[in-house]
C-alpha positions as CSV (number, residue, x, y, z in Angstrom):
1,M,54.6,45.1,30.1
2,D,53.1,48.6,30.8
3,D,50.5,49.3,28.1
4,S,51.1,53.0,28.4
5,S,54.5,52.5,26.8
6,S,53.3,50.3,24.0
7,Y,52.2,51.5,20.6
8,L,51.0,49.6,17.6
9,I,51.3,51.1,14.1
10,G,48.5,51.2,11.7
11,R,49.4,51.7,8.1
12,Q,47.1,52.5,5.2
13,P,48.5,52.7,1.6
14,I,48.2,55.8,-0.6
15,L,48.2,55.1,-4.3
16,N,48.8,57.1,-7.5
17,R,46.7,57.0,-10.6
18,S,48.3,53.7,-11.7
19,E,47.2,52.2,-8.4
20,E,50.8,51.8,-7.2
21,I,51.7,52.4,-3.6
22,V,53.5,55.8,-3.2
23,A,53.0,56.5,0.5
24,Y,51.4,55.3,3.7
25,E,49.4,57.1,6.3
26,L,50.8,56.1,9.7
27,L,48.3,55.6,12.5
28,F,49.8,55.2,15.9
29,R,47.5,53.3,18.4
30,S,47.9,52.7,22.1
31,P,46.3,49.4,22.9
32,G,45.6,50.4,26.5
33,A,43.5,53.4,25.4
34,T,41.4,52.1,22.5
35,Q,38.3,53.8,24.0
36,A,40.0,57.1,24.7
37,L,38.7,60.5,23.9
38,V,40.2,62.5,21.0
39,Q,42.5,64.5,23.3
40,D,44.0,61.3,24.6
41,A,44.7,60.1,21.1
42,V,46.5,63.4,20.3
43,Q,48.6,63.1,23.5
44,A,49.5,59.5,22.5
45,T,50.6,60.7,19.1
46,A,52.7,63.4,20.7
47,N,54.4,60.9,23.0
48,V,55.2,58.6,20.0
49,I,56.7,61.4,18.0
50,V,58.8,62.8,20.8
51,N,59.8,59.6,22.5
52,T,59.7,56.5,20.3
53,L,59.1,57.3,16.6
54,T,62.8,56.9,15.7
55,G,62.9,53.6,17.6
56,F,60.5,52.1,15.1
57,G,63.0,52.6,12.3
58,I,60.6,54.6,10.3
59,E,62.6,54.5,7.1
60,D,62.3,50.7,7.1
61,I,58.6,50.8,7.9
62,L,57.9,53.1,5.0
63,G,60.1,51.1,2.6
64,G,61.3,54.2,0.8
65,H,57.9,55.7,0.4
66,K,56.5,58.9,2.0
67,G,54.7,58.7,5.3
68,F,51.7,60.8,6.3
69,I,51.2,61.7,10.0
70,N,48.4,63.7,11.6
71,L,49.2,66.8,13.6
72,D,47.0,69.2,15.6
73,F,48.0,72.8,16.1
74,E,50.0,72.1,19.3
75,L,52.1,69.4,17.6
76,L,52.5,71.5,14.5
77,M,54.0,74.3,16.5
78,N,56.3,72.0,18.5
79,D,60.0,71.9,17.7
80,S,59.9,68.1,18.3
81,L,58.9,67.8,14.6
82,Q,62.6,68.3,13.7
83,I,63.3,64.7,14.7
84,L,61.2,63.5,11.8
85,P,63.0,62.7,8.6
86,K,61.7,65.5,6.3
87,E,62.7,63.5,3.2
88,Q,60.0,60.9,4.0
89,M,57.4,62.6,6.2
90,V,54.3,64.4,5.1
91,L,52.9,66.6,7.8
92,E,49.1,66.3,7.7
93,I,47.3,69.2,9.3
94,L,44.1,68.1,11.0
95,E,40.8,69.6,9.9
96,T,40.3,71.1,13.4
97,V,43.2,73.5,13.0
98,R,42.1,77.1,12.5
99,V,44.0,79.6,10.4
100,T,46.1,82.1,12.4
101,P,49.1,84.2,11.6
102,E,51.1,81.8,13.8
103,L,50.0,78.9,11.7
104,V,50.8,80.5,8.4
105,E,54.3,81.5,9.7
106,Q,55.0,78.0,11.0
107,C,53.9,76.4,7.7
108,R,56.3,78.7,5.8
109,H,59.0,77.7,8.2
110,L,58.3,74.0,7.8
111,K,58.3,74.4,4.0
112,E,61.6,76.1,4.1
113,K,63.0,73.2,6.1
114,G,61.9,70.8,3.4
115,F,58.8,69.3,4.8
116,V,55.8,68.3,2.6
117,L,52.5,69.7,3.9
118,A,49.0,68.2,3.5
119,L,45.5,69.3,4.7
120,D,43.5,66.5,6.2
121,D,39.7,65.9,5.6
122,H,39.5,69.4,4.1
123,V,36.6,71.4,2.7
124,Y,37.4,74.5,0.6
125,N,37.5,77.6,2.7
126,P,38.7,81.0,1.4
127,D,40.2,81.7,4.9
128,F,42.9,79.2,4.0
129,H,44.1,81.1,1.0
130,E,47.7,81.6,2.4
131,I,47.8,78.0,3.5
132,Y,46.7,76.8,0.1
133,Q,49.7,78.5,-1.4
134,L,52.0,76.5,0.8
135,A,50.2,73.2,0.9
136,D,51.5,70.4,-1.3
137,I,48.5,68.1,-0.9
138,V,44.9,68.5,0.1
139,K,42.9,65.4,1.2
140,L,39.1,65.4,0.4
141,D,37.0,63.0,2.4
142,L,34.4,61.4,0.1
143,V,32.1,60.6,3.0
144,Q,32.2,64.2,4.3
145,T,32.0,65.7,0.8
146,P,29.3,64.0,-1.4
147,M,30.3,63.4,-5.1
148,L,27.8,66.0,-6.3
149,E,29.7,68.7,-4.3
150,L,33.1,67.5,-5.2
151,A,33.5,68.8,-8.8
152,P,33.0,72.5,-7.9
153,M,35.3,72.2,-4.9
154,V,38.0,70.6,-7.1
155,E,37.8,73.6,-9.4
156,Q,38.4,75.9,-6.5
157,F,41.5,74.0,-5.5
158,R,42.9,73.9,-9.0
159,R,43.9,77.5,-8.7
160,Y,46.6,76.5,-6.3
161,P,49.8,74.4,-6.9
162,M,48.7,71.3,-4.9
163,K,47.8,67.7,-5.5
164,L,44.4,66.3,-4.7
165,L,44.1,63.2,-2.7
166,A,40.7,61.4,-2.5
167,E,40.3,59.9,1.0
168,K,37.8,57.1,2.0
169,V,37.5,55.7,-1.5
170,E,35.3,52.7,-0.8
171,S,34.0,51.7,-4.2
172,Q,35.0,51.4,-7.8
173,E,32.5,54.1,-8.7
174,N,34.1,56.5,-6.3
175,Y,37.5,55.8,-7.7
176,R,36.5,56.3,-11.3
177,S,34.7,59.5,-10.6
178,C,37.8,60.9,-8.8
179,L,40.0,59.8,-11.7
180,E,37.8,61.8,-14.1
181,L,38.0,64.8,-11.8
182,G,41.8,64.7,-12.0
183,F,42.7,63.5,-8.5
184,E,46.4,62.4,-8.4
185,L,46.3,60.3,-5.1
186,F,43.9,57.9,-3.5
187,Q,43.3,56.2,-0.2
188,G,40.6,54.0,1.2
189,Y,39.2,50.5,1.8
190,Y,38.6,50.0,-2.0
191,F,42.4,49.5,-2.3
192,A,43.4,48.2,1.1
193,K,40.7,45.5,1.6
194,P,41.3,42.7,-0.9
195,A,37.8,41.3,-0.1
196,I,36.2,44.0,-2.2
197,L,38.5,43.8,-5.2
198,E,37.1,42.2,-8.4
199,K,37.9,38.5,-8.5
200,K,39.8,37.0,-11.4
201,R,40.2,33.4,-12.5
202,L,43.5,31.7,-12.0
203,D,45.3,32.0,-15.3
204,D,48.0,29.7,-16.7
205,A,50.8,31.6,-14.8
206,G,48.8,31.3,-11.6
207,T,48.3,27.5,-12.1
208,T,52.1,27.2,-12.7
209,L,52.7,29.1,-9.5
210,L,50.5,26.8,-7.5
211,K,52.5,23.9,-9.0
212,L,55.8,25.6,-8.0
213,M,54.5,26.0,-4.4
214,R,53.8,22.3,-4.2
215,Q,57.2,21.4,-5.6
216,L,59.0,23.7,-3.2
217,S,57.1,22.2,-0.3
218,E,58.1,18.8,-1.4
219,D,61.8,19.8,-1.8
220,A,61.9,19.1,-5.5
221,E,65.2,19.2,-7.4
222,I,66.3,22.6,-8.8
223,A,66.1,21.3,-12.3
224,E,62.5,20.3,-11.8
225,I,61.7,23.8,-10.4
226,E,63.4,25.4,-13.4
227,R,61.4,23.4,-15.9
228,T,58.2,24.4,-14.2
229,I,59.1,28.1,-14.3
230,R,60.0,27.8,-18.0
231,E,56.5,26.6,-18.8
232,S,55.5,30.3,-18.7
233,A,57.7,32.8,-20.5
234,G,55.8,35.7,-18.9
235,L,56.3,34.2,-15.5
236,T,60.0,33.7,-16.1
237,Y,60.4,37.3,-17.0
238,K,58.3,38.5,-14.0
239,L,60.1,36.4,-11.5
240,L,63.4,37.8,-12.7
241,L,62.0,41.3,-12.5
242,L,60.8,40.6,-9.0
243,V,64.3,39.4,-8.0
244,N,65.8,42.7,-9.2
245,S,63.0,44.8,-7.6
246,V,63.9,43.8,-4.1
247,G,67.6,44.5,-4.5
248,I,69.4,41.2,-5.4
249,G,69.9,42.3,-9.0
250,S,71.7,45.5,-7.9
251,R,74.4,43.4,-6.2
252,M,74.9,40.7,-8.8
253,R,74.0,40.4,-12.5
254,I,71.6,37.6,-13.1
255,E,73.0,35.5,-16.0
256,S,70.2,33.0,-16.4
257,L,67.1,31.5,-14.7
258,R,69.2,28.7,-13.2
259,H,71.7,31.2,-11.9
260,A,68.9,33.2,-10.3
261,I,67.4,30.2,-8.6
262,T,70.8,29.0,-7.3
263,M,71.9,32.5,-6.2
264,I,68.7,33.3,-4.4
265,G,68.1,29.9,-2.8
266,R,65.1,27.7,-2.3
267,Q,63.7,29.6,0.7
268,Q,63.6,33.0,-1.0
269,I,62.2,31.5,-4.2
270,K,59.4,30.1,-2.2
271,R,58.7,33.6,-0.8
272,W,58.7,35.2,-4.3
273,V,56.5,32.5,-5.7
274,Q,53.9,33.1,-3.0
275,L,53.9,36.8,-3.5
276,A,53.8,36.5,-7.3
277,L,50.5,34.7,-7.0
278,F,49.1,38.1,-6.0
279,A,50.8,40.1,-8.6
280,G,49.8,37.9,-11.5
281,N,49.6,39.9,-14.7
282,D,49.5,43.1,-12.7
283,A,52.2,45.6,-13.8
284,R,52.3,47.1,-10.3
285,G,54.1,44.1,-8.9
286,I,55.1,44.5,-5.3
287,E,53.6,48.0,-5.3
288,N,50.2,46.4,-5.5
289,P,48.4,47.1,-2.2
290,V,47.1,43.5,-2.0
291,V,50.6,42.1,-2.4
292,D,51.8,44.4,0.3
293,M,48.9,43.5,2.7
294,A,49.5,39.8,2.1
295,A,53.2,40.0,2.7
296,V,52.7,42.0,5.9
297,R,50.2,39.4,7.2
298,A,52.5,36.5,6.3
299,S,55.6,38.1,7.8
300,L,53.8,39.0,11.0
301,M,52.7,35.4,11.4
302,E,56.2,34.1,10.6
303,S,57.7,36.3,13.3
304,L,55.1,35.4,16.0
305,A,55.1,31.6,15.4
306,P,58.2,30.8,17.5
307,R,56.7,32.8,20.4
308,Y,53.3,31.1,20.3
309,L,53.3,28.4,23.0
310,A,51.3,26.0,20.9
311,L,53.8,26.1,18.1
312,Q,57.1,26.1,20.1
313,G,59.3,23.2,19.3
314,L,58.0,22.9,15.8
315,E,61.1,23.6,13.6
316,D,59.1,24.5,10.5
317,S,56.4,26.6,12.3
318,P,57.7,30.0,10.9
319,D,57.6,28.6,7.3
320,K,54.1,27.2,7.8
321,A,52.9,30.4,9.4
322,F,54.2,32.4,6.5
323,M,52.5,30.1,3.9
324,T,49.2,30.2,5.9
325,G,49.2,34.0,5.9
326,I,49.8,34.2,2.2
327,L,47.2,31.5,1.2
328,S,44.6,33.0,3.6
329,M,44.1,35.9,1.2
330,L,44.2,34.1,-2.2
331,D,40.6,33.0,-2.3
332,R,39.6,36.7,-1.9
333,I,41.1,37.8,-5.1
334,Y,40.9,34.7,-7.3
335,D,37.8,32.8,-8.3
336,I,39.0,29.7,-6.6
337,P,37.4,28.2,-3.4
338,I,39.6,27.7,-0.4
339,D,38.9,23.9,-0.4
340,E,40.0,23.6,-4.0
341,M,43.1,25.5,-3.4
342,V,44.0,23.4,-0.4
343,E,43.5,20.2,-2.4
344,K,45.6,21.4,-5.3
345,L,48.6,22.2,-3.0
346,H,48.3,19.0,-0.9
347,L,48.8,21.1,2.3
348,S,49.5,19.6,5.7
349,D,46.6,19.0,8.0
350,D,47.5,21.9,10.3
351,V,47.8,24.5,7.5
352,R,44.6,23.2,5.9
353,D,42.7,23.4,9.2
354,A,43.9,26.9,9.7
355,L,42.8,28.0,6.3
356,V,39.5,26.3,6.1
357,C,38.2,26.8,9.7
358,R,40.7,28.9,11.5
359,S,41.4,26.1,13.9
360,G,44.7,24.8,15.4
361,G,47.8,26.7,16.3
362,F,48.2,28.3,12.8
363,G,44.5,29.1,12.7
364,R,44.7,31.0,16.0
365,L,47.7,32.9,14.8
366,L,45.9,33.8,11.6
367,H,42.9,35.1,13.6
368,L,45.3,37.2,15.7
369,A,46.8,38.7,12.5
370,E,43.3,39.5,11.2
371,L,42.3,41.2,14.5
372,L,45.4,43.4,14.3
373,E,44.6,44.5,10.7
374,Q,41.1,45.5,11.9
375,E,42.6,47.3,14.9
376,Q,40.5,45.2,17.3
377,F,42.9,45.8,20.2
378,D,40.5,44.9,22.9
379,H,40.0,41.4,21.4
380,I,43.7,41.1,20.8
381,R,44.5,41.5,24.4
382,C,42.0,38.7,25.3
383,H,44.0,36.2,23.2
384,L,47.6,37.2,24.1
385,D,47.9,35.7,27.6
386,E,46.5,32.3,26.6
387,M,48.8,32.2,23.5
388,G,51.9,33.1,25.6
389,I,52.5,36.1,23.4
390,T,53.2,39.5,24.9
391,L,52.2,42.9,23.5
392,N,55.8,43.6,23.0
393,D,56.1,40.5,20.8
394,V,53.2,41.8,18.7
395,L,54.8,45.3,18.4
396,N,58.2,44.0,17.4
397,S,56.7,41.5,14.9
398,Q,54.5,44.2,13.4
399,V,57.4,46.5,12.8
400,K,59.5,43.6,11.3
401,A,56.5,42.7,9.1
402,F,56.4,46.3,7.7
403,T,60.0,45.8,6.6
404,W,59.2,42.7,4.5
405,R,60.8,44.2,1.4
406,A,64.1,44.6,3.1
407,G,64.1,41.0,4.3
408,M,63.3,39.4,0.9
C-alpha cells in the first residue's frame, strides 16, 4: 500500500469542569512522513481535509462530540472547509496565523456559516481584538505560558465572550489552578494517560465485576450471573444506566435486570462489565477519558486479531484480544498488581503471558496498540510485515475502534 495515501488519526479528549469528555482534538498523521517538516504536516492535513476526511466517517469517530482540527492561514481561507460538518467541527486557528483584514473577514464568514472558532496555543495580543470578538474558544498552553503569567492573561480574555481551554495540563496541580482561574475546558496528558491518575483500591463493586468476568468467561448460567450482579445494588443501577447510555434503552424499555441480561446477550454484557471496571463509582461513566482510552485499545485489538498471522484460525482470538486490551490498563488505575489480577480471573495462559510480559500473539498485538497510542509510527512499520498486518488494516481498525460506542 502506498504510504502517501495512508493516514492514521490521533485523538485527544477535551474535558469540561466535571472531567467529562465533550470534544476531541483530531490529529491526522501520515506514517510515511513522521520526520517531515512543519510545511509537510500542513500539506498532509490539507490533503486529508480535501480528499479523505469524509471517508473516515467523522461523525462516528467523534461519537456525537465536537472535533477540533488545526488550520493554518491557507487552509482557513480555502473553500474546502465547507465539506466539514459545521455542527461538529471546531476550526482551530494556529498560533502562526497573523491578523489581517482578510483573516477577520473570513472568520466573520465562517461564524455566519455556523462554525465554531478557536485560537490555538494563544498568548494575549491586542492586535487580535476583532478576532477575540468572534472566537468561541481560546486555548492557553500551560507550557508556553507559566502559571504565574496565566492569571493576568485570563483577566484580559474575560472581557470577551469566549471560553478558556487549558492545554497541556500535565499535573493535578495545573488542573486545580486552572479550575480556580475559571477555565471551562481542559486538555492534556493528566487526563489522557491513565498511568498518572491517582490509584484507587478495588471496592466491593469492583470485586463483584471481577467475579462476573470470571463467570462470563466460564459460560455460567444467566441465573448465576444475575445473582452476582444483585450482590451490589449500586452496580445493578449503574449497569442498567450503562445499557441505556449506549442506546439499547432508547429502543426497548428495560423491565428488570433479568430482562436486560436476556435482551442484551452474554457477549454484550461481557463488554459492559469490562468497561464498568474503569467507571467504578465515577459519575462520568463512559465519558471518563480512561474508559474511552481502554475501550479504543480493546476494540482496536479485537479488530486486528483475525488479521494477525499468529492468531488466525483461533475462533476466540477477537474476544481474547478485547479482554487483553481492557485488562492491560486496569493495574494502572487500581491498586492491584497485574499478577494478582490474573490469578483472580483464572485467565488462559496466552492472555496471562500477554499481560504479564507482553509475550505471545496477544502480547505482540498489545504492544502494537501501545505504539499506536504513542504515535510511534516508525516502530509500528517495523512490526507490521512480520505480523502479516497491513497499514490499511491498522487504519481501518483504528477508525472502527473510535466508533466503539456505536458498536456496543
